[in-house]
Biopython code that builds the backbone (N, CA, C, O; Angstrom):
import numpy as np
from Bio.PDB.StructureBuilder import StructureBuilder

atoms = [
    (1, "UNK", "N", (115.622, 33.501, 115.922)),
    (1, "UNK", "CA", (116.848, 34.236, 115.638)),
    (1, "UNK", "C", (117.549, 34.542, 116.948)),
    (1, "UNK", "O", (116.967, 35.115, 117.869)),
    (2, "UNK", "N", (118.781, 34.155, 117.009)),
    (2, "UNK", "CA", (119.542, 34.481, 118.198)),
    (2, "UNK", "C", (120.026, 35.917, 118.089)),
    (2, "UNK", "O", (120.510, 36.337, 117.038)),
    (3, "UNK", "N", (119.898, 36.659, 119.161)),
    (3, "UNK", "CA", (120.331, 38.059, 119.156)),
    (3, "UNK", "C", (121.815, 38.158, 118.879)),
    (3, "UNK", "O", (122.279, 39.151, 118.319)),
    (4, "UNK", "N", (122.568, 37.134, 119.266)),
    (4, "UNK", "CA", (124.003, 37.173, 119.043)),
    (4, "UNK", "C", (124.378, 36.888, 117.593)),
    (4, "UNK", "O", (125.560, 36.912, 117.252)),
    (5, "UNK", "N", (123.387, 36.615, 116.721)),
    (5, "UNK", "CA", (123.662, 36.336, 115.314)),
    (5, "UNK", "C", (124.357, 37.512, 114.634)),
    (5, "UNK", "O", (125.081, 37.318, 113.658)),
    (6, "UNK", "N", (124.153, 38.697, 115.122)),
    (6, "UNK", "CA", (124.832, 39.868, 114.587)),
    (6, "UNK", "C", (125.772, 40.389, 115.661)),
    (6, "UNK", "O", (125.336, 40.837, 116.721)),
    (7, "UNK", "N", (127.042, 40.328, 115.381)),
    (7, "UNK", "CA", (128.033, 40.793, 116.349)),
    (7, "UNK", "C", (127.906, 42.294, 116.524)),
    (7, "UNK", "O", (127.819, 43.031, 115.543)),
    (8, "UNK", "N", (127.894, 42.743, 117.749)),
    (8, "UNK", "CA", (127.729, 44.167, 118.037)),
    (8, "UNK", "C", (128.864, 44.972, 117.423)),
    (8, "UNK", "O", (128.673, 46.142, 117.093)),
    (9, "UNK", "N", (130.031, 44.380, 117.263)),
    (9, "UNK", "CA", (131.163, 45.092, 116.668)),
    (9, "UNK", "C", (130.889, 45.463, 115.214)),
    (9, "UNK", "O", (131.503, 46.395, 114.693)),
    (10, "UNK", "N", (129.981, 44.753, 114.552)),
    (10, "UNK", "CA", (129.662, 45.028, 113.154)),
    (10, "UNK", "C", (128.714, 46.219, 113.008)),
    (10, "UNK", "O", (128.494, 46.703, 111.898)),
    (11, "UNK", "N", (128.163, 46.683, 114.101)),
    (11, "UNK", "CA", (127.202, 47.786, 114.055)),
    (11, "UNK", "C", (127.896, 49.127, 114.216)),
    (11, "UNK", "O", (128.906, 49.224, 114.914)),
    (12, "UNK", "N", (127.362, 50.167, 113.576)),
    (12, "UNK", "CA", (127.897, 51.512, 113.814)),
    (12, "UNK", "C", (127.736, 51.879, 115.292)),
    (12, "UNK", "O", (126.768, 51.476, 115.938)),
    (13, "UNK", "N", (128.682, 52.636, 115.812)),
    (13, "UNK", "CA", (128.653, 53.029, 117.226)),
    (13, "UNK", "C", (127.333, 53.662, 117.629)),
    (13, "UNK", "O", (126.857, 53.437, 118.742)),
    (14, "UNK", "N", (126.739, 54.445, 116.754)),
    (14, "UNK", "CA", (125.536, 55.191, 117.095)),
    (14, "UNK", "C", (124.337, 54.282, 117.396)),
    (14, "UNK", "O", (123.440, 54.686, 118.137)),
    (15, "UNK", "N", (124.301, 53.071, 116.841)),
    (15, "UNK", "CA", (123.149, 52.194, 117.067)),
    (15, "UNK", "C", (123.391, 51.107, 118.119)),
    (15, "UNK", "O", (122.464, 50.386, 118.491)),
    (16, "UNK", "N", (124.621, 50.989, 118.594)),
    (16, "UNK", "CA", (124.920, 49.930, 119.557)),
    (16, "UNK", "C", (124.101, 50.009, 120.846)),
    (16, "UNK", "O", (123.652, 48.970, 121.329)),
    (17, "UNK", "N", (123.887, 51.197, 121.426)),
    (17, "UNK", "CA", (123.068, 51.236, 122.644)),
    (17, "UNK", "C", (121.638, 50.720, 122.407)),
    (17, "UNK", "O", (121.076, 50.025, 123.254)),
    (18, "UNK", "N", (121.069, 51.059, 121.272)),
    (18, "UNK", "CA", (119.710, 50.591, 120.964)),
    (18, "UNK", "C", (119.707, 49.082, 120.715)),
    (18, "UNK", "O", (118.778, 48.386, 121.125)),
    (19, "UNK", "N", (120.737, 48.583, 120.048)),
    (19, "UNK", "CA", (120.853, 47.136, 119.840)),
    (19, "UNK", "C", (120.960, 46.421, 121.182)),
    (19, "UNK", "O", (120.365, 45.360, 121.370)),
    (20, "UNK", "N", (121.714, 46.994, 122.112)),
    (20, "UNK", "CA", (121.853, 46.390, 123.440)),
    (20, "UNK", "C", (120.521, 46.341, 124.176)),
    (20, "UNK", "O", (120.228, 45.363, 124.864)),
    (21, "UNK", "N", (119.709, 47.394, 124.036)),
    (21, "UNK", "CA", (118.368, 47.384, 124.636)),
    (21, "UNK", "C", (117.554, 46.248, 124.031)),
    (21, "UNK", "O", (116.921, 45.475, 124.750)),
    (22, "UNK", "N", (117.576, 46.154, 122.704)),
    (22, "UNK", "CA", (116.821, 45.089, 122.041)),
    (22, "UNK", "C", (117.279, 43.711, 122.511)),
    (22, "UNK", "O", (116.447, 42.857, 122.816)),
    (23, "UNK", "N", (118.595, 43.483, 122.574)),
    (23, "UNK", "CA", (119.069, 42.152, 122.958)),
    (23, "UNK", "C", (118.699, 41.814, 124.403)),
    (23, "UNK", "O", (118.399, 40.660, 124.711)),
    (24, "UNK", "N", (118.719, 42.800, 125.276)),
    (24, "UNK", "CA", (118.291, 42.527, 126.663)),
    (24, "UNK", "C", (116.812, 42.162, 126.707)),
    (24, "UNK", "O", (116.423, 41.229, 127.410)),
    (25, "UNK", "N", (115.997, 42.883, 125.970)),
    (25, "UNK", "CA", (114.573, 42.547, 125.915)),
    (25, "UNK", "C", (114.368, 41.190, 125.239)),
    (25, "UNK", "O", (113.532, 40.397, 125.673)),
    (26, "UNK", "N", (115.116, 40.933, 124.199)),
    (26, "UNK", "CA", (115.026, 39.659, 123.473)),
    (26, "UNK", "C", (115.336, 38.479, 124.391)),
    (26, "UNK", "O", (114.639, 37.465, 124.367)),
    (27, "UNK", "N", (116.374, 38.618, 125.191)),
    (27, "UNK", "CA", (116.778, 37.541, 126.085)),
    (27, "UNK", "C", (115.740, 37.269, 127.168)),
    (27, "UNK", "O", (115.683, 36.168, 127.715)),
    (28, "UNK", "N", (114.919, 38.272, 127.478)),
    (28, "UNK", "CA", (113.908, 38.095, 128.512)),
    (28, "UNK", "C", (112.518, 37.774, 127.984)),
    (28, "UNK", "O", (111.565, 37.658, 128.756)),
    (29, "UNK", "N", (112.404, 37.631, 126.682)),
    (29, "UNK", "CA", (111.075, 37.394, 126.096)),
    (29, "UNK", "C", (110.530, 36.029, 126.463)),
    (29, "UNK", "O", (111.281, 35.098, 126.754)),
    (30, "UNK", "N", (109.220, 35.928, 126.444)),
    (30, "UNK", "CA", (108.560, 34.667, 126.724)),
    (30, "UNK", "C", (108.497, 33.787, 125.494)),
    (30, "UNK", "O", (108.749, 34.231, 124.374)),
    (31, "UNK", "N", (108.153, 32.522, 125.727)),
    (31, "UNK", "CA", (107.977, 31.554, 124.653)),
    (31, "UNK", "C", (106.537, 31.117, 124.620)),
    (31, "UNK", "O", (105.941, 30.825, 125.657)),
    (32, "UNK", "N", (105.980, 31.073, 123.435)),
    (32, "UNK", "CA", (104.643, 30.539, 123.249)),
    (32, "UNK", "C", (104.730, 29.159, 122.630)),
    (32, "UNK", "O", (105.823, 28.633, 122.418)),
    (33, "UNK", "N", (103.589, 28.578, 122.343)),
    (33, "UNK", "CA", (103.536, 27.245, 121.736)),
    (33, "UNK", "C", (104.210, 27.254, 120.369)),
    (33, "UNK", "O", (104.883, 26.289, 120.006)),
    (34, "UNK", "N", (104.038, 28.327, 119.612)),
    (34, "UNK", "CA", (104.570, 28.366, 118.247)),
    (34, "UNK", "C", (105.874, 29.152, 118.121)),
    (34, "UNK", "O", (106.301, 29.475, 117.013)),
    (35, "UNK", "N", (106.498, 29.455, 119.236)),
    (35, "UNK", "CA", (107.774, 30.164, 119.163)),
    (35, "UNK", "C", (107.835, 31.320, 120.135)),
    (35, "UNK", "O", (107.037, 31.400, 121.069)),
    (36, "UNK", "N", (108.790, 32.225, 119.914)),
    (36, "UNK", "CA", (108.960, 33.350, 120.835)),
    (36, "UNK", "C", (107.777, 34.311, 120.797)),
    (36, "UNK", "O", (107.187, 34.557, 119.745)),
    (37, "UNK", "N", (107.452, 34.840, 121.954)),
    (37, "UNK", "CA", (106.390, 35.841, 122.052)),
    (37, "UNK", "C", (106.954, 37.207, 121.678)),
    (37, "UNK", "O", (108.135, 37.476, 121.899)),
    (38, "UNK", "N", (106.116, 38.065, 121.115)),
    (38, "UNK", "CA", (106.588, 39.421, 120.814)),
    (38, "UNK", "C", (106.987, 40.161, 122.084)),
    (38, "UNK", "O", (106.472, 39.875, 123.165)),
    (39, "UNK", "N", (107.898, 41.104, 121.949)),
    (39, "UNK", "CA", (108.237, 42.003, 123.044)),
    (39, "UNK", "C", (107.048, 42.953, 123.196)),
    (39, "UNK", "O", (106.651, 43.617, 122.238)),
    (40, "UNK", "N", (106.487, 43.012, 124.395)),
    (40, "UNK", "CA", (105.272, 43.797, 124.609)),
    (40, "UNK", "C", (105.584, 45.205, 125.111)),
    (40, "UNK", "O", (106.702, 45.508, 125.528)),
    (41, "UNK", "N", (104.553, 46.058, 125.056)),
    (41, "UNK", "CA", (104.679, 47.400, 125.634)),
    (41, "UNK", "C", (105.016, 47.286, 127.118)),
    (41, "UNK", "O", (105.786, 48.086, 127.651)),
    (42, "UNK", "N", (104.434, 46.288, 127.779)),
    (42, "UNK", "CA", (104.705, 46.088, 129.200)),
    (42, "UNK", "C", (106.160, 45.697, 129.436)),
    (42, "UNK", "O", (106.777, 46.133, 130.407)),
    (43, "UNK", "N", (106.705, 44.869, 128.540)),
    (43, "UNK", "CA", (108.121, 44.491, 128.640)),
    (43, "UNK", "C", (109.005, 45.731, 128.524)),
    (43, "UNK", "O", (109.941, 45.911, 129.303)),
    (44, "UNK", "N", (108.702, 46.573, 127.558)),
    (44, "UNK", "CA", (109.494, 47.787, 127.339)),
    (44, "UNK", "C", (109.369, 48.724, 128.532)),
    (44, "UNK", "O", (110.361, 49.295, 128.984)),
    (45, "UNK", "N", (108.167, 48.882, 129.033)),
    (45, "UNK", "CA", (107.949, 49.749, 130.194)),
    (45, "UNK", "C", (108.717, 49.229, 131.407)),
    (45, "UNK", "O", (109.400, 49.992, 132.089)),
    (46, "UNK", "N", (108.602, 47.937, 131.671)),
    (46, "UNK", "CA", (109.301, 47.352, 132.817)),
    (46, "UNK", "C", (110.815, 47.475, 132.643)),
    (46, "UNK", "O", (111.524, 47.766, 133.607)),
    (47, "UNK", "N", (111.309, 47.260, 131.442)),
    (47, "UNK", "CA", (112.744, 47.377, 131.197)),
    (47, "UNK", "C", (113.226, 48.794, 131.506)),
    (47, "UNK", "O", (114.257, 48.974, 132.154)),
    (48, "UNK", "N", (112.490, 49.784, 131.048)),
    (48, "UNK", "CA", (112.888, 51.172, 131.305)),
    (48, "UNK", "C", (112.932, 51.467, 132.801)),
    (48, "UNK", "O", (113.859, 52.120, 133.281)),
    (49, "UNK", "N", (111.926, 50.984, 133.540)),
    (49, "UNK", "CA", (111.889, 51.240, 134.980)),
    (49, "UNK", "C", (113.043, 50.548, 135.700)),
    (49, "UNK", "O", (113.692, 51.143, 136.560)),
    (50, "UNK", "N", (113.294, 49.298, 135.348)),
    (50, "UNK", "CA", (114.357, 48.535, 136.011)),
    (50, "UNK", "C", (115.734, 49.078, 135.638)),
    (50, "UNK", "O", (116.616, 49.181, 136.490)),
    (51, "UNK", "N", (115.916, 49.423, 134.376)),
    (51, "UNK", "CA", (117.211, 49.916, 133.908)),
    (51, "UNK", "C", (117.438, 51.389, 134.257)),
    (51, "UNK", "O", (118.556, 51.895, 134.156)),
    (52, "UNK", "N", (116.371, 52.066, 134.667)),
    (52, "UNK", "CA", (116.500, 53.481, 135.013)),
    (52, "UNK", "C", (116.751, 54.368, 133.810)),
    (52, "UNK", "O", (117.444, 55.381, 133.905)),
    (53, "UNK", "N", (116.180, 53.979, 132.672)),
    (53, "UNK", "CA", (116.336, 54.774, 131.457)),
    (53, "UNK", "C", (114.974, 55.168, 130.917)),
    (53, "UNK", "O", (113.950, 54.614, 131.316)),
    (54, "UNK", "N", (114.971, 56.121, 130.014)),
    (54, "UNK", "CA", (113.737, 56.533, 129.348)),
    (54, "UNK", "C", (114.004, 56.554, 127.849)),
    (54, "UNK", "O", (114.722, 57.417, 127.343)),
    (55, "UNK", "N", (113.422, 55.601, 127.157)),
    (55, "UNK", "CA", (113.587, 55.543, 125.709)),
    (55, "UNK", "C", (112.674, 56.573, 125.043)),
    (55, "UNK", "O", (111.549, 56.804, 125.485)),
    (56, "UNK", "N", (113.174, 57.176, 123.988)),
    (56, "UNK", "CA", (112.334, 58.095, 123.214)),
    (56, "UNK", "C", (111.318, 57.285, 122.412)),
    (56, "UNK", "O", (111.459, 56.071, 122.263)),
    (57, "UNK", "N", (110.314, 57.953, 121.907)),
    (57, "UNK", "CA", (109.292, 57.282, 121.090)),
    (57, "UNK", "C", (109.948, 56.606, 119.885)),
    (57, "UNK", "O", (109.582, 55.492, 119.509)),
    (58, "UNK", "N", (110.932, 57.301, 119.279)),
    (58, "UNK", "CA", (111.634, 56.752, 118.125)),
    (58, "UNK", "C", (112.393, 55.477, 118.514)),
    (58, "UNK", "O", (112.375, 54.495, 117.772)),
    (59, "UNK", "N", (113.048, 55.490, 119.660)),
    (59, "UNK", "CA", (113.799, 54.317, 120.106)),
    (59, "UNK", "C", (112.873, 53.128, 120.360)),
    (59, "UNK", "O", (113.201, 51.993, 120.012)),
    (60, "UNK", "N", (111.726, 53.391, 120.964)),
    (60, "UNK", "CA", (110.750, 52.323, 121.192)),
    (60, "UNK", "C", (110.272, 51.765, 119.851)),
    (60, "UNK", "O", (110.128, 50.553, 119.693)),
    (61, "UNK", "N", (110.031, 52.646, 118.896)),
    (61, "UNK", "CA", (109.613, 52.197, 117.562)),
    (61, "UNK", "C", (110.677, 51.319, 116.918)),
    (61, "UNK", "O", (110.355, 50.328, 116.262)),
    (62, "UNK", "N", (111.933, 51.677, 117.104)),
    (62, "UNK", "CA", (113.023, 50.884, 116.523)),
    (62, "UNK", "C", (113.142, 49.521, 117.204)),
    (62, "UNK", "O", (113.388, 48.516, 116.537)),
    (63, "UNK", "N", (112.970, 49.480, 118.524)),
    (63, "UNK", "CA", (112.998, 48.196, 119.238)),
    (63, "UNK", "C", (111.876, 47.302, 118.723)),
    (63, "UNK", "O", (112.078, 46.108, 118.503)),
    (64, "UNK", "N", (110.699, 47.881, 118.533)),
    (64, "UNK", "CA", (109.565, 47.100, 118.034)),
    (64, "UNK", "C", (109.796, 46.647, 116.594)),
    (64, "UNK", "O", (109.376, 45.553, 116.216)),
    (65, "UNK", "N", (110.460, 47.480, 115.786)),
    (65, "UNK", "CA", (110.772, 47.099, 114.405)),
    (65, "UNK", "C", (111.793, 45.955, 114.392)),
    (65, "UNK", "O", (111.653, 45.008, 113.618)),
    (66, "UNK", "N", (112.809, 46.042, 115.239)),
    (66, "UNK", "CA", (113.786, 44.953, 115.354)),
    (66, "UNK", "C", (113.105, 43.659, 115.784)),
    (66, "UNK", "O", (113.431, 42.580, 115.288)),
    (67, "UNK", "N", (112.163, 43.777, 116.706)),
    (67, "UNK", "CA", (111.436, 42.608, 117.177)),
    (67, "UNK", "C", (110.626, 41.986, 116.045)),
    (67, "UNK", "O", (110.590, 40.764, 115.908)),
    (68, "UNK", "N", (109.981, 42.814, 115.238)),
    (68, "UNK", "CA", (109.200, 42.294, 114.109)),
    (68, "UNK", "C", (110.092, 41.526, 113.138)),
    (68, "UNK", "O", (109.704, 40.470, 112.640)),
    (69, "UNK", "N", (111.283, 42.050, 112.870)),
    (69, "UNK", "CA", (112.234, 41.367, 111.984)),
    (69, "UNK", "C", (112.676, 40.045, 112.608)),
    (69, "UNK", "O", (112.744, 39.024, 111.924)),
    (70, "UNK", "N", (112.973, 40.066, 113.903)),
    (70, "UNK", "CA", (113.406, 38.845, 114.589)),
    (70, "UNK", "C", (112.321, 37.781, 114.550)),
    (70, "UNK", "O", (112.606, 36.616, 114.269)),
    (71, "UNK", "N", (111.082, 38.166, 114.828)),
    (71, "UNK", "CA", (109.982, 37.199, 114.818)),
    (71, "UNK", "C", (109.726, 36.661, 113.417)),
    (71, "UNK", "O", (109.421, 35.480, 113.248)),
    (72, "UNK", "N", (109.848, 37.520, 112.414)),
    (72, "UNK", "CA", (109.671, 37.080, 111.028)),
    (72, "UNK", "C", (110.757, 36.073, 110.656)),
    (72, "UNK", "O", (110.485, 35.091, 109.967)),
    (73, "UNK", "N", (111.979, 36.314, 111.108)),
    (73, "UNK", "CA", (113.087, 35.400, 110.840)),
    (73, "UNK", "C", (112.840, 34.042, 111.486)),
    (73, "UNK", "O", (113.086, 33.002, 110.874)),
    (74, "UNK", "N", (112.358, 34.055, 112.713)),
    (74, "UNK", "CA", (112.060, 32.800, 113.413)),
    (74, "UNK", "C", (110.954, 32.041, 112.677)),
    (74, "UNK", "O", (111.056, 30.832, 112.470)),
    (75, "UNK", "N", (109.906, 32.752, 112.288)),
    (75, "UNK", "CA", (108.790, 32.111, 111.583)),
    (75, "UNK", "C", (109.261, 31.496, 110.265)),
    (75, "UNK", "O", (108.850, 30.394, 109.901)),
    (76, "UNK", "N", (110.119, 32.215, 109.563)),
    (76, "UNK", "CA", (110.651, 31.714, 108.296)),
    (76, "UNK", "C", (111.486, 30.457, 108.533)),
    (76, "UNK", "O", (111.378, 29.490, 107.780)),
    (77, "UNK", "N", (112.309, 30.467, 109.563)),
    (77, "UNK", "CA", (113.136, 29.298, 109.895)),
    (77, "UNK", "C", (112.269, 28.105, 110.272)),
    (77, "UNK", "O", (112.552, 26.974, 109.878)),
    (78, "UNK", "N", (111.213, 28.363, 111.036)),
    (78, "UNK", "CA", (110.329, 27.273, 111.455)),
    (78, "UNK", "C", (109.579, 26.700, 110.259)),
    (78, "UNK", "O", (109.367, 25.490, 110.179)),
    (79, "UNK", "N", (109.176, 27.566, 109.327)),
    (79, "UNK", "CA", (108.457, 27.100, 108.143)),
    (79, "UNK", "C", (109.362, 26.278, 107.234)),
    (79, "UNK", "O", (108.903, 25.347, 106.572)),
    (80, "UNK", "N", (110.649, 26.624, 107.202)),
    (80, "UNK", "CA", (111.605, 25.908, 106.362)),
    (80, "UNK", "C", (111.918, 24.528, 106.926)),
    (80, "UNK", "O", (112.285, 23.614, 106.188)),
    (81, "UNK", "N", (111.772, 24.387, 108.216)),
    (81, "UNK", "CA", (112.057, 23.105, 108.859)),
    (81, "UNK", "C", (113.494, 23.023, 109.321)),
    (81, "UNK", "O", (114.329, 23.829, 108.912)),
    (82, "UNK", "N", (113.787, 22.057, 110.169)),
    (82, "UNK", "CA", (115.126, 21.944, 110.768)),
    (82, "UNK", "C", (116.227, 21.675, 109.735)),
    (82, "UNK", "O", (117.376, 22.053, 109.961)),
    (83, "UNK", "N", (115.904, 21.037, 108.620)),
    (83, "UNK", "CA", (116.934, 20.726, 107.618)),
    (83, "UNK", "C", (117.344, 21.945, 106.811)),
    (83, "UNK", "O", (118.407, 21.940, 106.190)),
    (84, "UNK", "N", (116.522, 22.993, 106.808)),
    (84, "UNK", "CA", (116.780, 24.147, 105.969)),
    (84, "UNK", "C", (117.305, 25.359, 106.723)),
    (84, "UNK", "O", (117.682, 26.345, 106.089)),
    (85, "UNK", "N", (117.344, 25.326, 108.053)),
    (85, "UNK", "CA", (117.784, 26.478, 108.843)),
    (85, "UNK", "C", (119.212, 26.837, 108.505)),
    (85, "UNK", "O", (120.093, 25.983, 108.408)),
    (86, "UNK", "N", (119.416, 28.162, 108.326)),
    (86, "UNK", "CA", (120.756, 28.692, 108.106)),
    (86, "UNK", "C", (121.300, 28.433, 106.711)),
    (86, "UNK", "O", (122.504, 28.570, 106.493)),
    (87, "UNK", "N", (120.444, 28.062, 105.753)),
    (87, "UNK", "CA", (120.925, 27.780, 104.407)),
    (87, "UNK", "C", (120.664, 28.928, 103.449)),
    (87, "UNK", "O", (120.821, 28.761, 102.239)),
    (88, "UNK", "N", (120.276, 30.070, 103.949)),
    (88, "UNK", "CA", (119.969, 31.203, 103.068)),
    (88, "UNK", "C", (121.221, 31.846, 102.570)),
    (88, "UNK", "O", (121.158, 32.817, 101.816)),
]
sb = StructureBuilder()
sb.init_structure("model")
sb.init_model(0)
sb.init_chain("A")
sb.init_seg("    ")
for serial, (resi, resn, name, xyz) in enumerate(atoms, 1):
    if name == "N":
        sb.init_residue(resn, " ", resi, " ")
    sb.init_atom(name, np.array(xyz, "f"), 0.0, 1.0, " ", f" {name:<3s}", serial, name[0])
structure = sb.get_structure()
């Protein structure tokens, strides 16, 4: 799933900063043999230190929930095969 699949303008103002955190982490994620690697606690920690921010526990939970949805979407697309992507 490309992070840009959902235009930030379509999101309520209150969630845009959290979406931006997720997309930055998403863009820096690693790739494994079977697809994108999950965003790790270490990734989140490093992002906070580099960005000079401190996410609340709730915000970290939301980033991890967004990541789970993104990974599930990728897995579903891969299982459907290249001919079926984007036909939902």
